[in-house]
C-alpha positions in Angstrom: -139.5 -110.3 -41.8 -142.8 -112.1 -40.2 -144.0 -111.4 -36.1 -142.8 -115.1 -35.7 -138.9 -114.5 -37.2 -138.8 -111.0 -35.5 -135.8 -111.6 -33.0 -135.9 -110.9 -29.5 -133.0 -109.6 -26.9 -133.7 -109.3 -23.4 -130.8 -107.8 -21.5 -130.5 -108.1 -18.0 -128.9 -105.9 -15.5 -128.6 -104.8 -12.3 -129.0 -101.1 -10.3 -128.6 -99.3 -7.1 -132.2 -98.6 -7.8 -134.1 -100.6 -9.7 -137.0 -98.2 -8.5 -136.0 -95.7 -10.3 -134.9 -97.2 -13.2 -138.0 -98.9 -13.8 -139.7 -96.0 -13.1 -137.6 -94.5 -16.3 -138.5 -97.3 -18.4 -142.2 -97.1 -17.7 -141.5 -93.2 -18.9 -140.4 -94.8 -22.2 -143.0 -96.4 -22.6 -141.7 -99.9 -21.5 -144.7 -101.8 -19.7 -143.9 -102.8 -16.4 -145.4 -107.0 -16.4 -143.3 -108.0 -13.2 -141.4 -107.1 -10.0 -140.7 -109.7 -7.4 -139.6 -107.8 -4.1 -138.2 -109.3 -0.8 -139.2 -108.7 2.4 -137.8 -105.5 3.0 -139.4 -104.3 -0.2 -136.3 -104.2 -2.8 -136.7 -105.0 -6.2 -135.2 -108.3 -6.6 -136.1 -109.5 -10.1 -138.8 -106.9 -12.5 -139.4 -107.6 -16.0 -140.4 -105.0 -18.2 -141.8 -105.5 -22.1 -141.8 -103.5 -25.0 -145.3 -102.7 -26.6 -143.3 -103.5 -30.1 -141.4 -107.0 -29.0 -139.1 -108.0 -26.3 -137.9 -106.5 -23.1 -135.7 -106.3 -20.3 -134.7 -107.8 -17.0 -133.5 -106.3 -13.4 -133.1 -106.0 -10.1 -131.1 -104.9 -7.6 -127.4 -104.9 -7.4 -126.2 -108.1 -5.8 -122.2 -107.7 -5.4 -122.5 -111.4 -4.1 -124.0 -113.0 -6.7 -123.8 -115.8 -9.1 -124.5 -113.4 -12.4 -123.4 -109.8 -10.7 -122.6 -107.1 -13.1 -121.7 -103.6 -12.1 -124.5 -101.2 -12.1 -124.2 -98.8 -15.0 -122.4 -100.7 -17.6 -125.4 -101.9 -19.6 -126.9 -100.3 -23.1 -129.3 -101.6 -25.0 -130.8 -100.7 -28.3 -134.6 -100.2 -28.8 -136.3 -100.6 -31.9 -139.7 -98.2 -32.6 -141.7 -97.5 -35.4 -142.4 -93.8 -33.8 -138.9 -92.5 -32.7 -140.2 -89.1 -31.8 -142.9 -89.9 -29.6 -140.4 -91.8 -27.5 -138.3 -89.2 -27.6 -141.1 -86.9 -26.7 -141.6 -89.4 -23.7 -138.6 -88.9 -22.6 -138.2 -85.2 -22.9 -142.0 -84.7 -21.3 -140.6 -87.0 -18.2 -137.4 -84.9 -17.6 -134.8 -87.5 -19.0 -133.1 -84.9 -21.3 -132.8 -87.0 -24.4 -129.7 -86.0 -27.1 -132.0 -84.6 -30.1 -132.9 -87.2 -32.8 -129.9 -88.3 -34.9 -130.5 -88.6 -38.3 -128.1 -91.1 -39.7 -126.3 -91.8 -43.3 -127.7 -95.4 -42.8 -131.6 -94.6 -42.4 -131.9 -95.0 -38.9 -133.1 -92.3 -36.6 -131.9 -92.3 -33.3 -131.1 -90.9 -30.2 -129.0 -91.4 -26.8 -130.4 -91.5 -23.6 -128.8 -92.2 -20.5 -130.4 -93.9 -17.7 -130.8 -92.3 -13.8 -127.5 -93.9 -12.3 
């Protein structure tokens, strides 16, 4: 699949502590490309890019907002060429990822829950 044909998906979610989630994702290898804060310093919208394509967006929990999502209810599957390096970054950051699994269908993957 060429770079132009590679699909990208941008999950978007809300967090009680967006700064904590951003720090966690940066520790895994995401790049913080934008973080817009209100006058009190709370992240209203952030974008984090995955170096190999795609990324995600997040902001603070807005219970009365038009796109309200309950924190802790989003899951994302991140594709990388180097599962071992991402797993090691998660481990080094104290995030306690599960062991890497070798799937019958050829995938190498691990599960990690964010701090929330």
